[in-house]
NUKOL-894040 format. One record per residue (C-alpha): residue number from 1; residue in three letters; x, y, z. Coordinates in pm, 1 decimal, decimal comma, padded with zeros to 6 digits, always signed. Layout:
<pts>
<pt><num>NUM</num><residuo>ALA</residuo><X>X</X><Y>Y</Y><Z>Z</Z></pt>
...
</pts>
This chain:
<pts>
<pt><num>1</num><residuo>MET</residuo><X>+00666,9</X><Y>+00380,7</Y><Z>-00083,1</Z></pt>
<pt><num>2</num><residuo>PRO</residuo><X>+00656,7</X><Y>+00136,8</Y><Z>+00084,6</Z></pt>
<pt><num>3</num><residuo>VAL</residuo><X>+00394,9</X><Y>-00157,3</Y><Z>+00214,3</Z></pt>
<pt><num>4</num><residuo>VAL</residuo><X>+00416,7</X><Y>-00340,5</Y><Z>+00525,5</Z></pt>
<pt><num>5</num><residuo>LEU</residuo><X>+00229,4</X><Y>-00633,8</Y><Z>+00527,1</Z></pt>
<pt><num>6</num><residuo>ILE</residuo><X>+00197,9</X><Y>-00809,7</Y><Z>+00875,3</Z></pt>
<pt><num>7</num><residuo>ALA</residuo><X>+00039,0</X><Y>-01163,1</Y><Z>+00856,9</Z></pt>
<pt><num>8</num><residuo>GLU</residuo><X>-00125,3</X><Y>-01351,0</Y><Z>+01212,0</Z></pt>
<pt><num>9</num><residuo>LEU</residuo><X>-00103,6</X><Y>-01678,1</Y><Z>+01207,2</Z></pt>
<pt><num>10</num><residuo>PRO</residuo><X>-00239,6</X><Y>-01888,1</Y><Z>+01461,7</Z></pt>
<pt><num>11</num><residuo>ILE</residuo><X>-00043,6</X><Y>-02208,4</Y><Z>+01552,9</Z></pt>
<pt><num>12</num><residuo>LEU</residuo><X>-00156,0</X><Y>-02549,1</Y><Z>+01713,6</Z></pt>
<pt><num>13</num><residuo>GLN</residuo><X>-00044,4</X><Y>-02628,3</Y><Z>+02070,4</Z></pt>
<pt><num>14</num><residuo>GLY</residuo><X>+00293,5</X><Y>-02807,3</Y><Z>+02017,6</Z></pt>
<pt><num>15</num><residuo>LYS</residuo><X>+00355,7</X><Y>-02701,1</Y><Z>+01687,9</Z></pt>
<pt><num>16</num><residuo>GLY</residuo><X>+00570,0</X><Y>-02400,3</Y><Z>+01744,1</Z></pt>
<pt><num>17</num><residuo>ALA</residuo><X>+00922,8</X><Y>-02534,1</Y><Z>+01694,4</Z></pt>
<pt><num>18</num><residuo>GLN</residuo><X>+00783,7</X><Y>-02748,1</Y><Z>+01363,3</Z></pt>
<pt><num>19</num><residuo>PHE</residuo><X>+00654,3</X><Y>-02391,0</Y><Z>+01210,7</Z></pt>
<pt><num>20</num><residuo>GLU</residuo><X>+00952,1</X><Y>-02193,0</Y><Z>+01330,5</Z></pt>
<pt><num>21</num><residuo>GLU</residuo><X>+01161,3</X><Y>-02464,5</Y><Z>+01147,8</Z></pt>
<pt><num>22</num><residuo>ALA</residuo><X>+00933,1</X><Y>-02498,1</Y><Z>+00877,2</Z></pt>
<pt><num>23</num><residuo>PHE</residuo><X>+00937,1</X><Y>-02095,2</Y><Z>+00830,5</Z></pt>
<pt><num>24</num><residuo>ALA</residuo><X>+01297,6</X><Y>-02018,7</Y><Z>+00896,6</Z></pt>
<pt><num>25</num><residuo>GLU</residuo><X>+01367,1</X><Y>-02192,7</Y><Z>+00549,7</Z></pt>
<pt><num>26</num><residuo>LEU</residuo><X>+01097,4</X><Y>-01963,6</Y><Z>+00381,9</Z></pt>
<pt><num>27</num><residuo>THR</residuo><X>+01271,2</X><Y>-01678,7</Y><Z>+00554,0</Z></pt>
<pt><num>28</num><residuo>ALA</residuo><X>+01601,9</X><Y>-01792,5</Y><Z>+00417,9</Z></pt>
<pt><num>29</num><residuo>GLN</residuo><X>+01450,9</X><Y>-01837,8</Y><Z>+00041,9</Z></pt>
<pt><num>30</num><residuo>VAL</residuo><X>+01295,9</X><Y>-01477,9</Y><Z>+00072,3</Z></pt>
<pt><num>31</num><residuo>ARG</residuo><X>+01614,8</X><Y>-01294,9</Y><Z>+00176,1</Z></pt>
<pt><num>32</num><residuo>ALA</residuo><X>+01850,7</X><Y>-01446,8</Y><Z>-00068,9</Z></pt>
<pt><num>33</num><residuo>ASN</residuo><X>+01611,3</X><Y>-01400,0</Y><Z>-00328,5</Z></pt>
<pt><num>34</num><residuo>GLU</residuo><X>+01400,9</X><Y>-01091,7</Y><Z>-00317,1</Z></pt>
<pt><num>35</num><residuo>PRO</residuo><X>+01637,6</X><Y>-00770,4</Y><Z>-00291,7</Z></pt>
<pt><num>36</num><residuo>ALA</residuo><X>+01236,1</X><Y>-00590,2</Y><Z>-00249,4</Z></pt>
<pt><num>37</num><residuo>CYS</residuo><X>+01172,8</X><Y>-00705,8</Y><Z>+00046,7</Z></pt>
<pt><num>38</num><residuo>LEU</residuo><X>+01317,8</X><Y>-00500,3</Y><Z>+00288,6</Z></pt>
<pt><num>39</num><residuo>GLN</residuo><X>+01180,4</X><Y>-00691,1</Y><Z>+00619,7</Z></pt>
<pt><num>40</num><residuo>TYR</residuo><X>+01053,3</X><Y>-01014,9</Y><Z>+00721,2</Z></pt>
<pt><num>41</num><residuo>GLN</residuo><X>+01059,3</X><Y>-01155,7</Y><Z>+01028,6</Z></pt>
<pt><num>42</num><residuo>LEU</residuo><X>+00870,7</X><Y>-01432,5</Y><Z>+01246,6</Z></pt>
<pt><num>43</num><residuo>THR</residuo><X>+00764,9</X><Y>-01287,8</Y><Z>+01577,9</Z></pt>
<pt><num>44</num><residuo>LYS</residuo><X>+00579,1</X><Y>-01490,7</Y><Z>+01842,4</Z></pt>
<pt><num>45</num><residuo>GLY</residuo><X>+00326,7</X><Y>-01397,3</Y><Z>+02124,4</Z></pt>
<pt><num>46</num><residuo>GLN</residuo><X>+00538,0</X><Y>-01324,0</Y><Z>+02501,4</Z></pt>
<pt><num>47</num><residuo>LYS</residuo><X>+00180,2</X><Y>-01438,2</Y><Z>+02681,8</Z></pt>
<pt><num>48</num><residuo>ASP</residuo><X>+00036,3</X><Y>-01664,2</Y><Z>+02450,6</Z></pt>
<pt><num>49</num><residuo>ALA</residuo><X>+00332,4</X><Y>-01882,8</Y><Z>+02244,0</Z></pt>
<pt><num>50</num><residuo>THR</residuo><X>+00035,9</X><Y>-01988,5</Y><Z>+02008,1</Z></pt>
<pt><num>51</num><residuo>LYS</residuo><X>+00012,4</X><Y>-01652,9</Y><Z>+01835,6</Z></pt>
<pt><num>52</num><residuo>TYR</residuo><X>+00312,7</X><Y>-01600,8</Y><Z>+01551,4</Z></pt>
<pt><num>53</num><residuo>THR</residuo><X>+00303,1</X><Y>-01291,0</Y><Z>+01379,5</Z></pt>
<pt><num>54</num><residuo>VAL</residuo><X>+00496,1</X><Y>-01227,1</Y><Z>+01037,4</Z></pt>
<pt><num>55</num><residuo>VAL</residuo><X>+00586,0</X><Y>-00865,0</Y><Z>+00986,7</Z></pt>
<pt><num>56</num><residuo>GLU</residuo><X>+00721,0</X><Y>-00756,7</Y><Z>+00596,7</Z></pt>
<pt><num>57</num><residuo>MET</residuo><X>+00742,4</X><Y>-00466,7</Y><Z>+00456,4</Z></pt>
<pt><num>58</num><residuo>TYR</residuo><X>+00821,9</X><Y>-00474,9</Y><Z>+00052,5</Z></pt>
<pt><num>59</num><residuo>GLU</residuo><X>+00956,4</X><Y>-00180,1</Y><Z>-00154,6</Z></pt>
<pt><num>60</num><residuo>ASN</residuo><X>+00549,7</X><Y>-00173,1</Y><Z>-00292,1</Z></pt>
<pt><num>61</num><residuo>MET</residuo><X>+00281,6</X><Y>-00381,2</Y><Z>-00368,1</Z></pt>
<pt><num>62</num><residuo>ALA</residuo><X>+00384,6</X><Y>-00552,3</Y><Z>-00662,0</Z></pt>
<pt><num>63</num><residuo>ALA</residuo><X>+00671,8</X><Y>-00649,5</Y><Z>-00416,3</Z></pt>
<pt><num>64</num><residuo>ILE</residuo><X>+00426,8</X><Y>-00842,7</Y><Z>-00229,9</Z></pt>
<pt><num>65</num><residuo>ASP</residuo><X>+00222,4</X><Y>-00980,3</Y><Z>-00535,9</Z></pt>
<pt><num>66</num><residuo>ALA</residuo><X>+00551,7</X><Y>-01141,1</Y><Z>-00667,9</Z></pt>
<pt><num>67</num><residuo>HIS</residuo><X>+00628,9</X><Y>-01275,8</Y><Z>-00332,3</Z></pt>
<pt><num>68</num><residuo>GLY</residuo><X>+00297,6</X><Y>-01448,7</Y><Z>-00326,5</Z></pt>
<pt><num>69</num><residuo>LYS</residuo><X>+00368,8</X><Y>-01596,2</Y><Z>-00666,7</Z></pt>
<pt><num>70</num><residuo>THR</residuo><X>+00717,0</X><Y>-01741,3</Y><Z>-00560,0</Z></pt>
<pt><num>71</num><residuo>SER</residuo><X>+00767,4</X><Y>-02137,6</Y><Z>-00549,7</Z></pt>
<pt><num>72</num><residuo>TRP</residuo><X>+00932,2</X><Y>-02089,2</Y><Z>-00219,6</Z></pt>
<pt><num>73</num><residuo>PHE</residuo><X>+00624,0</X><Y>-01930,8</Y><Z>-00063,3</Z></pt>
<pt><num>74</num><residuo>LYS</residuo><X>+00378,0</X><Y>-02149,4</Y><Z>-00266,9</Z></pt>
<pt><num>75</num><residuo>ALA</residuo><X>+00554,2</X><Y>-02451,8</Y><Z>-00062,5</Z></pt>
<pt><num>76</num><residuo>GLY</residuo><X>+00606,0</X><Y>-02329,7</Y><Z>+00240,6</Z></pt>
<pt><num>77</num><residuo>SER</residuo><X>+00213,9</X><Y>-02225,5</Y><Z>+00241,2</Z></pt>
<pt><num>78</num><residuo>LYS</residuo><X>+00159,3</X><Y>-02620,5</Y><Z>+00167,7</Z></pt>
<pt><num>79</num><residuo>LYS</residuo><X>+00399,5</X><Y>-02685,1</Y><Z>+00506,5</Z></pt>
<pt><num>80</num><residuo>PHE</residuo><X>+00251,1</X><Y>-02437,7</Y><Z>+00689,2</Z></pt>
<pt><num>81</num><residuo>GLY</residuo><X>-00131,3</X><Y>-02585,5</Y><Z>+00681,1</Z></pt>
<pt><num>82</num><residuo>ALA</residuo><X>-00038,9</X><Y>-02861,7</Y><Z>+00905,0</Z></pt>
<pt><num>83</num><residuo>PHE</residuo><X>+00032,4</X><Y>-02582,5</Y><Z>+01157,8</Z></pt>
<pt><num>84</num><residuo>LEU</residuo><X>-00236,1</X><Y>-02364,5</Y><Z>+01174,6</Z></pt>
<pt><num>85</num><residuo>ALA</residuo><X>-00499,3</X><Y>-02345,7</Y><Z>+01442,3</Z></pt>
<pt><num>86</num><residuo>GLY</residuo><X>-00719,6</X><Y>-02134,4</Y><Z>+01212,6</Z></pt>
<pt><num>87</num><residuo>LYS</residuo><X>-00741,8</X><Y>-01923,0</Y><Z>+00902,4</Z></pt>
<pt><num>88</num><residuo>PRO</residuo><X>-00484,7</X><Y>-01613,1</Y><Z>+00880,2</Z></pt>
<pt><num>89</num><residuo>LYS</residuo><X>-00525,2</X><Y>-01269,7</Y><Z>+00909,7</Z></pt>
<pt><num>90</num><residuo>VAL</residuo><X>-00336,3</X><Y>-01046,3</Y><Z>+00687,0</Z></pt>
<pt><num>91</num><residuo>LEU</residuo><X>-00300,9</X><Y>-00683,5</Y><Z>+00639,2</Z></pt>
<pt><num>92</num><residuo>LEU</residuo><X>-00206,6</X><Y>-00388,2</Y><Z>+00466,4</Z></pt>
<pt><num>93</num><residuo>PHE</residuo><X>-00011,9</X><Y>-00047,5</Y><Z>+00585,1</Z></pt>
<pt><num>94</num><residuo>ASP</residuo><X>+00102,4</X><Y>+00239,9</Y><Z>+00344,9</Z></pt>
<pt><num>95</num><residuo>THR</residuo><X>+00408,9</X><Y>+00367,8</Y><Z>+00516,5</Z></pt>
<pt><num>96</num><residuo>VAL</residuo><X>+00411,4</X><Y>+00732,4</Y><Z>+00632,2</Z></pt>
<pt><num>97</num><residuo>GLY</residuo><X>+00669,6</X><Y>+00971,2</Y><Z>+00652,5</Z></pt>
<pt><num>98</num><residuo>GLU</residuo><X>+01072,0</X><Y>+00841,5</Y><Z>+00599,1</Z></pt>
<pt><num>99</num><residuo>VAL</residuo><X>+01111,7</X><Y>+00473,0</Y><Z>+00613,1</Z></pt>
<pt><num>100</num><residuo>ALA</residuo><X>+01416,3</X><Y>+00354,3</Y><Z>+00806,3</Z></pt>
<pt><num>101</num><residuo>ALA</residuo><X>+01425,5</X><Y>-00033,5</Y><Z>+00731,0</Z></pt>
<pt><num>102</num><residuo>ALA</residuo><X>+01768,5</X><Y>-00245,4</Y><Z>+00680,0</Z></pt>
<pt><num>103</num><residuo>ARG</residuo><X>+01720,0</X><Y>-00613,8</Y><Z>+00524,9</Z></pt>
<pt><num>104</num><residuo>LEU</residuo><X>+01782,5</X><Y>-00833,4</Y><Z>+00850,8</Z></pt>
</pts>
């Protein structure tokens, strides 16, 4: 059953564009190299542009574990440290019922 990971990332004021650029590099690597990743999407708050959320869906927990061990995730995480205004919050969810996911 697919697993959803939601990562809430508080970004420093004025650093959003730089963060988005760095995150786009990571997204390209994930989409090109992780077939068990069904969705990997960065979103930004409509009312607070410093609040970013990553919505991820994987085939299973093993795929999430593998994602965290990739060289591109480790490199991206190091870059993101310069943009973070606080500690990221990570939430995990089990999917319920049929999953209609498309690789975007």
